[in-house]
C-alpha positions as a Python dict, from the first residue, in 0.01 Angstrom:
ca = {
    (1, 'M'): (0, 0, 0),
    (2, 'A'): (203, -321, 45),
    (3, 'E'): (495, -322, 282),
    (4, 'L'): (835, -280, 123),
    (5, 'P'): (1027, -610, 167),
    (6, 'R'): (1338, -599, 385),
    (7, 'W'): (1671, -703, 237),
    (8, 'Y'): (1960, -847, 440),
    (9, 'W'): (2312, -966, 380),
    (10, 'K'): (2474, -1242, 589),
    (11, 'S'): (2774, -1148, 799),
    (12, 'D'): (2988, -1409, 975),
    (13, 'S'): (2751, -1412, 1268),
    (14, 'D'): (2417, -1250, 1179),
    (15, 'W'): (2187, -1107, 914),
    (16, 'I'): (2252, -735, 857),
    (17, 'L'): (1976, -509, 727),
    (18, 'I'): (2069, -346, 397),
    (19, 'D'): (2022, 30, 395),
    (20, 'P'): (1696, 153, 236),
    (21, 'K'): (1856, 310, -70),
    (22, 'K'): (2031, -11, -175),
    (23, 'A'): (1727, -217, -68),
    (24, 'L'): (1512, -21, -311),
    (25, 'L'): (1763, -87, -590),
    (26, 'L'): (1747, -458, -511),
    (27, 'E'): (1367, -462, -495),
    (28, 'T'): (1341, -282, -829),
    (29, 'G'): (1593, -520, -983),
    (30, 'F'): (1411, -822, -838),
    (31, 'K'): (1075, -709, -980),
    (32, 'N'): (1232, -638, -1320),
    (33, 'S'): (1409, -980, -1323),
    (34, 'T'): (1749, -809, -1336),
    (35, 'K'): (2033, -1061, -1298),
    (36, 'K'): (2291, -822, -1157),
    (37, 'V'): (2216, -519, -939),
    (38, 'Q'): (2502, -280, -871),
    (39, 'L'): (2523, -162, -509),
    (40, 'D'): (2833, 55, -542),
    (41, 'K'): (3164, 68, -732),
    (42, 'E'): (3294, -242, -552),
    (43, 'R'): (2992, -469, -505),
    (44, 'F'): (2688, -607, -685),
    (45, 'V'): (2420, -864, -606),
    (46, 'D'): (2376, -1165, -831),
    (47, 'L'): (2005, -1251, -858),
    (48, 'S'): (2044, -1505, -1138),
    (49, 'L'): (2043, -1812, -910),
    (50, 'G'): (1761, -1988, -729),
    (51, 'S'): (1755, -2012, -348),
    (52, 'V'): (1880, -2374, -351),
    (53, 'E'): (2183, -2287, -564),
    (54, 'V'): (2260, -1982, -350),
    (55, 'C'): (2255, -2186, -28),
    (56, 'K'): (2487, -2449, -185),
    (57, 'N'): (2758, -2181, -214),
    (58, 'F'): (2811, -2204, 161),
    (59, 'V'): (2913, -2484, 395),
    (60, 'N'): (2657, -2597, 655),
    (61, 'F'): (2410, -2340, 535),
    (62, 'P'): (2047, -2448, 586),
    (63, 'H'): (1816, -2396, 291),
    (64, 'D'): (1596, -2087, 313),
    (65, 'N'): (1354, -1982, 37),
    (66, 'K'): (1409, -1618, 137),
    (67, 'V'): (1779, -1638, 41),
    (68, 'I'): (1773, -1548, -328),
    (69, 'G'): (2101, -1374, -412),
    (70, 'L'): (2475, -1349, -371),
    (71, 'Q'): (2659, -1030, -294),
    (72, 'R'): (2984, -1035, -492),
    (73, 'R'): (3286, -811, -547),
    (74, 'Y'): (3376, -687, -895),
    (75, 'D'): (3748, -748, -834),
    (76, 'D'): (3693, -1103, -704),
    (77, 'E'): (3356, -1270, -763),
    (78, 'T'): (3456, -1571, -552),
    (79, 'K'): (3416, -1350, -244),
    (80, 'R'): (3047, -1366, -173),
    (81, 'R'): (2777, -1314, 88),
    (82, 'A'): (2424, -1453, 99),
    (83, 'V'): (2141, -1203, 41),
    (84, 'K'): (1789, -1248, 177),
    (85, 'R'): (1458, -1087, 82),
    (86, 'D'): (1206, -1095, 367),
    (87, 'T'): (839, -1019, 295),
    (88, 'T'): (713, -1121, 639),
    (89, 'K'): (497, -847, 791),
    (90, 'S'): (681, -700, 1084),
    (91, 'P'): (527, -546, 1395),
    (92, 'D'): (824, -305, 1386),
    (93, 'P'): (851, -213, 1015),
    (94, 'L'): (1120, 48, 1073),
    (95, 'K'): (1332, -172, 1298),
    (96, 'G'): (1700, -131, 1220),
    (97, 'M'): (1641, 204, 1047),
    (98, 'R'): (1814, 514, 1184),
    (99, 'F'): (1651, 856, 1168),
    (100, 'I'): (1702, 1223, 1243),
    (101, 'L'): (1485, 1525, 1170),
    (102, 'A'): (1641, 1783, 938),
    (103, 'K'): (1575, 2054, 1194),
    (104, 'G'): (1755, 1851, 1457),
    (105, 'L'): (2049, 1806, 1221),
    (106, 'V'): (2099, 2184, 1198),
    (107, 'G'): (2042, 2238, 1570),
    (108, 'G'): (1689, 2377, 1552),
    (109, 'K'): (1435, 2349, 1833),
    (110, 'L'): (1165, 2091, 1765),
    (111, 'T'): (797, 2184, 1781),
    (112, 'S'): (541, 1968, 1959),
    (113, 'K'): (430, 1820, 1623),
    (114, 'E'): (789, 1733, 1535),
    (115, 'K'): (830, 1565, 1872),
    (116, 'D'): (520, 1359, 1787),
    (117, 'L'): (698, 1247, 1468),
    (118, 'C'): (991, 1130, 1679),
    (119, 'T'): (749, 925, 1886),
    (120, 'A'): (601, 777, 1567),
    (121, 'V'): (951, 670, 1455),
    (122, 'K'): (1004, 487, 1785),
    (123, 'D'): (659, 328, 1772),
    (124, 'L'): (743, 183, 1430),
    (125, 'G'): (1070, 41, 1560),
    (126, 'G'): (1301, 309, 1422),
    (127, 'K'): (1594, 457, 1609),
    (128, 'L'): (1649, 831, 1653),
    (129, 'E'): (2004, 960, 1623),
    (130, 'T'): (2170, 1294, 1698),
    (131, 'T'): (2424, 1286, 1411),
    (132, 'D'): (2413, 1233, 1035),
    (133, 'K'): (2497, 864, 1072),
    (134, 'V'): (2147, 770, 964),
    (135, 'D'): (1946, 605, 689),
    (136, 'Y'): (1676, 872, 667),
    (137, 'I'): (1655, 1244, 733),
    (138, 'I'): (1296, 1360, 776),
    (139, 'V'): (1211, 1706, 642),
    (140, 'T'): (918, 1858, 829),
    (141, 'E'): (922, 2200, 660),
    (142, 'D'): (1086, 2370, 366),
    (143, 'L'): (1462, 2399, 406),
    (144, 'D'): (1631, 2736, 377),
    (145, 'Y'): (1835, 2793, 63),
    (146, 'P'): (2131, 2820, 36),
    (147, 'F'): (2120, 2500, 238),
    (148, 'E'): (2314, 2488, 564),
    (149, 'K'): (2644, 2298, 585),
    (150, 'P'): (2508, 1989, 770),
    (151, 'I'): (2239, 1953, 502),
    (152, 'V'): (2491, 1986, 219),
    (153, 'K'): (2721, 1735, 387),
    (154, 'A'): (2437, 1483, 425),
    (155, 'Q'): (2350, 1532, 57),
    (156, 'Q'): (2707, 1459, -40),
    (157, 'Q'): (2690, 1140, 168),
    (158, 'E'): (2377, 1049, -34),
    (159, 'I'): (2161, 1010, 276),
    (160, 'L'): (1791, 987, 196),
    (161, 'F'): (1588, 1300, 266),
    (162, 'V'): (1218, 1217, 292),
    (163, 'T'): (916, 1434, 366),
    (164, 'K'): (709, 1379, 679),
    (165, 'K'): (433, 1242, 452),
    (166, 'W'): (638, 926, 410),
    (167, 'L'): (652, 868, 785),
    (168, 'D'): (282, 954, 814),
    (169, 'K'): (205, 693, 547),
    (170, 'C'): (424, 431, 716),
    (171, 'S'): (242, 503, 1042),
    (172, 'I'): (-104, 477, 884),
    (173, 'D'): (-26, 157, 691),
    (174, 'G'): (177, 8, 975),
    (175, 'C'): (464, -86, 742),
    (176, 'R'): (769, 59, 569),
    (177, 'I'): (656, 174, 228),
    (178, 'D'): (860, 266, -78),
    (179, 'H'): (1017, 607, -18),
    (180, 'S'): (1068, 690, -389),
    (181, 'N'): (762, 915, -415),
    (182, 'Y'): (839, 1092, -87),
    (183, 'L'): (1195, 1215, -144),
    (184, 'Y'): (1253, 1581, -68),
    (185, 'D'): (1299, 1777, -391),
    (186, 'F'): (1604, 1999, -340),
    (187, 'D'): (1600, 2129, -698),
    (188, 'L'): (1237, 2235, -666),
    (189, 'R'): (1309, 2411, -337),
    (190, 'K'): (1604, 2590, -496),
    (191, 'K'): (1381, 2710, -782),
    (192, 'E'): (1111, 2819, -536),
    (193, 'V'): (1359, 3023, -333),
    (194, 'E'): (1512, 3177, -646),
    (195, 'K'): (1160, 3268, -761),
    (196, 'E'): (1088, 3424, -421),
    (197, 'L'): (1415, 3619, -436),
    (198, 'K'): (1332, 3749, -785),
    (199, 'K'): (988, 3853, -666),
    (200, 'K'): (1136, 4035, -366),
    (201, 'E'): (1396, 4200, -590),
    (202, 'K'): (1122, 4315, -826),
    (203, 'E'): (917, 4452, -535),
    (204, 'K'): (1229, 4626, -402),
    (205, 'K'): (1294, 4794, -738),
    (206, 'E'): (931, 4902, -763),
    (207, 'K'): (947, 5053, -414),
    (208, 'E'): (1274, 5231, -501),
    (209, 'K'): (1113, 5360, -820),
    (210, 'E'): (811, 5482, -624),
    (211, 'K'): (1037, 5650, -367),
    (212, 'E'): (1233, 5818, -647),
    (213, 'K'): (908, 5943, -796),
    (214, 'E'): (791, 6077, -460),
    (215, 'K'): (1130, 6240, -406),
    (216, 'K'): (1113, 6408, -746),
    (217, 'E'): (760, 6533, -681),
    (218, 'K'): (869, 6665, -343),
    (219, 'E'): (1165, 6847, -499),
    (220, 'E'): (938, 7002, -761),
    (221, 'K'): (697, 7117, -490),
    (222, 'E'): (987, 7264, -294),
    (223, 'K'): (1109, 7450, -603),
    (224, 'E'): (760, 7584, -670),
    (225, 'K'): (727, 7690, -310),
    (226, 'E'): (1067, 7859, -317),
    (227, 'K'): (974, 8039, -640),
    (228, 'K'): (655, 8174, -484),
    (229, 'E'): (843, 8281, -172),
    (230, 'K'): (1097, 8462, -387),
    (231, 'E'): (827, 8646, -579),
    (232, 'K'): (655, 8734, -254),
    (233, 'R'): (980, 8877, -111),
    (234, 'K'): (1045, 9073, -430),
    (235, 'S'): (694, 9223, -423),
    (236, 'K'): (731, 9315, -56),
    (237, 'K'): (1065, 9484, -120),
    (238, 'K'): (916, 9688, -401),
    (239, 'D'): (632, 9804, -177),
    (240, 'E'): (880, 9907, 92),
    (241, 'E'): (1084, 10109, -158),
    (242, 'E'): (774, 10294, -274),
    (243, 'D'): (688, 10380, 85),
    (244, 'D'): (1035, 10529, 137),
    (245, 'N'): (1021, 10731, -189),
    (246, 'P'): (656, 10828, -242),
    (247, 'Q'): (566, 10945, -597),
    (248, 'P'): (383, 11287, -640),
    (249, 'S'): (16, 11274, -710),
    (250, 'K'): (-121, 11360, -1054),
    (251, 'K'): (-262, 11698, -936),
    (252, 'A'): (65, 11795, -771),
    (253, 'K'): (246, 11706, -1088),
    (254, 'T'): (7, 11922, -1295),
    (255, 'D'): (52, 12223, -1062),
    (256, 'A'): (428, 12180, -1076),
    (257, 'D'): (417, 12173, -1454),
    (258, 'S'): (201, 12490, -1455),
    (259, 'T'): (440, 12678, -1227),
    (260, 'T'): (730, 12581, -1448),
    (261, 'T'): (547, 12712, -1755),
    (262, 'T'): (466, 13047, -1584),
    (263, 'T'): (826, 13087, -1474),
    (264, 'T'): (945, 13016, -1823),
    (265, 'S'): (701, 13270, -1966),
    (266, 'T'): (813, 13542, -1722),
    (267, 'T'): (1171, 13477, -1803),
    (268, 'S'): (1094, 13502, -2172),
    (269, 'T'): (916, 13838, -2125),
    (270, 'S'): (1210, 13973, -1927),
    (271, 'T'): (1445, 13865, -2194),
    (272, 'S'): (1235, 14038, -2459),
    (273, 'T'): (1223, 14366, -2263),
    (274, 'S'): (1597, 14356, -2214),
    (275, 'T'): (1651, 14309, -2584),
    (276, 'T'): (1428, 14611, -2669),
    (277, 'S'): (1612, 14840, -2429),
    (278, 'T'): (1942, 14743, -2575),
    (279, 'S'): (1825, 14831, -2925),
    (280, 'K'): (1723, 15181, -2822),
    (281, 'V'): (2058, 15256, -2669),
    (282, 'E'): (2240, 15150, -2984),
    (283, 'Q'): (2031, 15396, -3190),
}
């Protein structure tokens, strides 16, 4: 992959490297033959002129084929700066670029592999920072969502978040490549986390449902057990009552019935004799 050209604007004393986000806009505009490329609400770069015409806009400005545009203001186009596109291969392709790892931004401890990435940045000419005043934030692993405040703040500042694959590619190719295909996808991460949360919520509900089922089964078993215990106690009580009040045997009952019958018969005979005697007296 070809090295991404470096874009500069001319200050009063030196050439200043244009930040990678705006540089990519300029490179895209240049390749598409766009005459005006907007940098922000206040400035744009005029690419409609040739290098000779651009250089003539300034006093005592030596001609340079790399100078191909004019940075102008929307409110006053007479205020202008020279813009240069440099395609020369650099031994330090990331020179002038400022970096920080996302984990470092949120105060996390770097692993040995992440420290190796820091070394790679330095080897390519980049500068490591400890604040969010950077051009690139390198994401070495998936960020937690909801994203932490320093991450959100950096997003609002429109700082470029790139994956470590971009730095790996720059290191392999020995040049600063286009970062467009290596930007960290915050929306995708948000969807992934939301999907994970839904999955966990589903699993949680299933576990709660399973626990409720087990609880119900346990309660039913307890009720069944209690029912059996109750029946057992009732049966035991009945047996105890029978022991305290034993019932006469069948033979004893028969003898008792026979005695009662004999007694009744004797009584009847006595009654009859008494009646007969009474009748005789009356006669």
